[in-house]
C-alpha positions as CSV (number, residue, x, y, z in Angstrom):
1,M,118.9,102.6,120.0
2,T,118.1,102.9,116.2
3,I,114.7,102.8,114.6
4,G,115.5,99.3,113.4
5,E,116.2,98.0,116.9
6,E,113.1,99.8,118.3
7,K,110.9,98.3,115.6
8,F,112.4,94.8,116.2
9,K,111.6,95.1,119.9
10,E,108.1,96.4,119.2
11,V,107.4,93.5,116.8
12,G,108.6,91.0,119.4
13,E,106.4,92.5,122.1
14,K,103.4,92.7,119.8
15,L,103.8,89.0,118.9
16,K,104.0,88.0,122.6
17,A,100.9,90.1,123.4
18,E,99.0,88.4,120.5
19,L,100.1,85.0,121.8
20,N,98.8,85.7,125.3
21,A,95.5,87.1,123.9
22,K,94.8,84.0,121.7
23,K,94.8,80.4,122.9
24,S,95.0,78.4,119.6
25,T,97.4,75.5,119.4
26,E,99.3,77.0,116.5
27,E,100.0,80.2,118.4
28,K,101.1,78.3,121.5
29,S,103.7,76.5,119.4
30,M,105.3,79.9,118.7
31,T,106.2,80.3,122.4
32,S,109.8,79.1,122.0
33,V,110.4,81.2,119.0
34,L,109.0,84.3,120.7
35,N,111.2,83.7,123.7
36,Q,114.3,83.5,121.5
37,L,113.2,86.7,119.8
38,A,112.9,88.4,123.1
39,Q,116.4,87.3,124.1
40,I,117.8,88.6,120.8
41,A,116.0,91.9,121.3
42,Q,118.1,92.5,124.5
43,N,121.3,92.3,122.4
44,S,121.4,95.6,120.4
45,E,123.9,94.3,117.9
46,M,122.0,91.2,117.2
47,A,118.7,93.0,117.1
48,S,120.1,95.4,114.5
49,L,121.5,92.6,112.4
50,Y,118.1,90.8,112.5
51,A,116.3,94.0,111.6
52,E,118.6,94.8,108.7
53,S,118.5,91.3,107.3
54,A,114.9,90.5,107.9
55,K,114.0,89.9,104.2
56,L,117.2,88.4,102.9
57,G,116.6,85.1,101.2
58,A,112.8,85.4,101.7
59,E,111.9,87.8,98.9
60,N,110.0,85.2,96.9
61,L,108.1,83.6,99.8
62,G,104.3,84.2,99.9
63,G,102.9,86.6,102.4
64,E,100.0,88.9,103.2
65,L,99.7,91.7,100.7
66,P,99.7,95.0,102.7
67,L,96.5,96.1,101.1
68,L,94.7,99.3,102.1
69,K,91.3,100.0,100.6
70,I,88.1,101.9,101.3
71,H,85.3,99.8,102.8
72,A,82.0,100.2,100.9
73,V,79.0,98.6,102.5
74,G,77.3,96.2,100.1
75,R,80.3,96.0,97.8
76,S,83.4,95.1,99.9
77,T,82.1,91.8,100.9
78,S,85.3,90.2,102.1
79,N,86.4,92.8,104.6
80,E,86.1,91.8,108.3
81,L,87.5,93.3,111.4
82,L,89.3,91.2,114.0
83,D,86.2,91.0,116.2
84,G,84.3,89.6,113.2
85,S,82.3,92.8,112.5
86,E,82.0,94.7,109.3
87,P,84.1,97.8,108.9
88,T,82.5,101.2,108.9
89,D,81.2,102.5,105.5
90,G,83.8,104.8,104.0
91,Y,86.6,103.9,106.4
92,F,90.0,102.7,105.3
93,F,90.4,98.9,105.9
94,Y,94.0,97.5,106.3
95,K,93.8,93.8,105.4
96,P,96.9,92.3,107.1
97,T,95.8,93.4,110.6
98,Q,92.1,93.7,109.9
99,E,92.0,97.3,111.3
100,Q,90.0,100.3,110.1
101,F,91.0,103.9,110.1
102,K,88.8,107.0,109.5
103,S,91.9,108.8,108.1
104,V,95.5,107.8,107.4
105,D,98.7,109.7,107.9
106,C,101.3,108.3,105.6
107,H,104.5,108.7,103.5
108,I,104.0,107.8,99.9
109,L,107.1,106.0,98.7
110,T,106.1,105.4,95.1
111,I,103.4,105.7,92.5
112,S,103.3,103.0,89.8
113,R,103.1,103.6,86.1
114,G,99.7,103.2,84.6
115,F,98.7,99.7,83.4
116,R,95.6,98.0,82.1
117,A,94.2,94.8,83.4
118,K,91.1,92.6,83.0
119,G,88.9,91.2,85.8
120,I,87.9,94.5,87.5
121,D,84.5,95.0,86.0
122,K,82.4,92.0,87.1
123,N,79.8,92.8,84.5
124,N,82.4,92.8,81.8
125,P,85.4,90.7,83.0
126,D,87.2,90.8,79.7
127,K,87.3,94.6,79.6
128,E,90.8,96.1,80.3
129,I,90.7,98.9,82.9
130,F,93.4,101.5,83.6
131,N,95.0,101.2,87.0
132,Q,97.7,102.9,89.1
133,I,99.1,101.7,92.5
134,V,100.2,103.8,95.4
135,G,102.8,102.3,97.8
136,G,103.9,103.7,101.1
137,V,103.9,103.5,104.9
138,I,101.1,104.3,107.3
139,V,102.4,106.4,110.3
140,K,100.8,104.8,113.4
141,S,102.2,106.4,116.6
142,E,106.0,105.7,116.2
143,E,105.4,102.7,113.9
144,M,105.5,102.7,110.1
145,I,103.4,100.1,108.4
146,P,103.7,99.3,104.7
147,F,100.7,99.5,102.4
148,I,99.7,99.5,98.8
149,M,96.4,100.9,97.4
150,Y,94.8,100.5,94.0
151,F,93.4,103.5,92.1
152,T,91.1,103.2,89.1
153,G,88.1,105.1,87.7
154,T,87.1,108.3,89.5
155,K,89.6,107.5,92.2
156,L,92.4,108.5,89.8
157,N,91.3,112.1,89.6
158,N,92.4,113.1,93.1
159,L,95.6,111.1,92.7
160,W,96.5,113.1,89.6
161,E,95.5,116.4,91.2
162,F,97.7,115.5,94.2
163,G,100.6,114.9,91.9
164,K,100.2,118.3,90.4
165,S,100.0,120.0,93.8
166,V,103.2,118.5,95.1
167,N,105.1,119.1,91.9
168,K,106.4,122.4,93.3
169,Y,108.1,120.5,96.2
170,T,109.4,117.5,94.3
171,H,110.9,119.8,91.6
172,L,112.0,122.5,94.0
173,K,115.3,124.3,93.2
174,P,118.1,124.1,94.2
175,V,117.2,121.0,96.3
176,P,114.0,119.0,95.4
177,M,112.2,117.3,98.2
178,P,111.9,113.5,97.7
179,L,108.2,112.5,97.6
180,F,108.6,110.2,100.6
181,T,109.7,113.0,102.8
182,L,106.3,114.7,102.6
183,K,103.7,113.6,105.2
184,V,100.3,113.0,103.6
185,R,96.8,112.6,105.1
186,L,94.3,110.4,103.4
187,T,90.6,110.8,104.0
188,T,87.6,109.6,102.1
189,E,84.7,111.3,100.4
190,K,81.5,110.0,98.9
191,I,80.6,111.3,95.4
192,T,77.9,110.6,92.9
193,T,78.8,109.1,89.5
194,D,77.0,107.6,86.6
195,F,77.3,104.3,88.5
196,G,75.8,105.6,91.7
197,K,77.5,106.8,94.9
198,N,81.1,105.8,95.4
199,W,83.9,106.5,97.9
200,I,87.1,108.1,96.7
201,V,90.4,109.1,98.4
202,K,91.3,112.7,99.2
203,F,94.9,113.7,99.6
204,E,96.1,116.5,101.8
205,L,99.7,117.5,102.7
206,V,100.2,117.7,106.5
207,K,101.4,121.2,107.2
208,N,103.2,123.2,109.9
209,E,101.6,126.2,111.5
210,D,103.2,128.5,109.0
211,G,101.6,126.6,106.1
212,S,104.8,124.8,105.0
213,P,104.6,121.0,104.4
214,E,105.7,118.8,107.3
215,I,108.8,117.0,106.2
216,I,111.2,114.4,107.7
217,L,114.1,116.0,109.6
218,D,115.2,112.9,111.4
219,K,118.1,111.1,109.6
220,E,117.1,107.6,110.8
221,K,113.5,108.0,109.5
222,F,114.8,109.5,106.2
223,L,117.1,106.5,105.6
224,F,114.4,104.0,106.7
225,L,112.0,105.3,104.1
226,R,114.5,105.8,101.4
227,D,115.8,102.2,101.8
228,H,112.3,100.8,101.5
229,V,111.4,102.5,98.2
230,G,113.0,99.8,96.2
231,S,111.3,96.9,97.9
232,I,107.8,98.4,97.6
233,E,108.6,99.2,93.9
234,D,109.5,95.6,93.4
235,T,106.3,94.4,95.0
236,I,104.2,96.7,92.8
237,S,106.1,95.8,89.7
238,N,105.4,92.1,90.4
239,L,101.7,92.8,90.8
240,I,101.6,94.7,87.5
241,D,103.5,92.0,85.7
242,R,100.9,89.5,86.9
243,K,98.1,92.0,86.4
244,A,96.9,91.0,89.9
245,V,93.8,93.0,90.4
246,E,90.8,90.7,90.1
247,E,91.1,89.5,93.7
248,I,91.6,93.1,95.0
249,V,89.3,95.6,93.3
250,E,85.8,94.9,94.5
251,T,83.8,97.8,93.1
252,T,82.4,98.2,89.6
253,E,82.8,102.0,89.6
254,L,85.1,102.5,86.7
255,K,84.5,105.9,85.0
256,S,87.2,108.5,85.3
257,E,85.6,111.9,84.7
258,G,87.5,114.3,82.4
259,N,90.2,111.7,81.4
260,N,90.3,108.6,79.3
261,G,92.7,106.8,81.6
262,S,95.7,107.3,79.3
263,E,98.2,109.2,81.5
264,D,100.2,108.6,84.6
265,I,100.4,110.8,87.7
266,P,102.4,113.9,86.9
267,F,105.2,113.9,89.6
């Protein structure tokens, strides 16, 4: 069974579990659809076709942005976990599933070019602020979940330093390692800036016992990630074109120490 087939079955089972856990009328109306999906999942050929064609014709439909961000108590006012409680201060909050993570293991598929947009600084909404967007997948057990994350202000510093640190792998000779093959661990750290205390992301390569980076050796996983680079680049490009940041960035911490926000990450 391929990764696509396994993922299709997992999605079907997860949907059925959510249906049983919740009793709303809208969810009950999905019973017939879920039963059909379960039948399709039993046919490996059809499951594979469905998995491979999942987004065809639906690229322009609206959907939940797979946003990952750091929850900051007193600032991230719209974040809410599934049980209605507030996420833990300094934890990663994943908006589509309303989950929180103390740390995140991921594969970074792309880093956007830098762009400037208004609407981030609530005290000065007409001021244009430098941004970059990271897109990738969260590794959760055997599941890979797409995410995008905005970086601005002091949060950019660690992103740029990470770019420098992996340069030796992405430019390795004779065979460079694609960025997405490297497994990366994201954690958070609270620092003091001119605007007070703020949470930033720390990047760390996940390494083997001998100190070498943990990379993808499985062909199916390699192809899965490679084939999703384009789609997440398209999503990010669309966000940049629309300069869609005002509904996403909730902090007012904007200063990037040691840099005027004029360069992109040096991969």
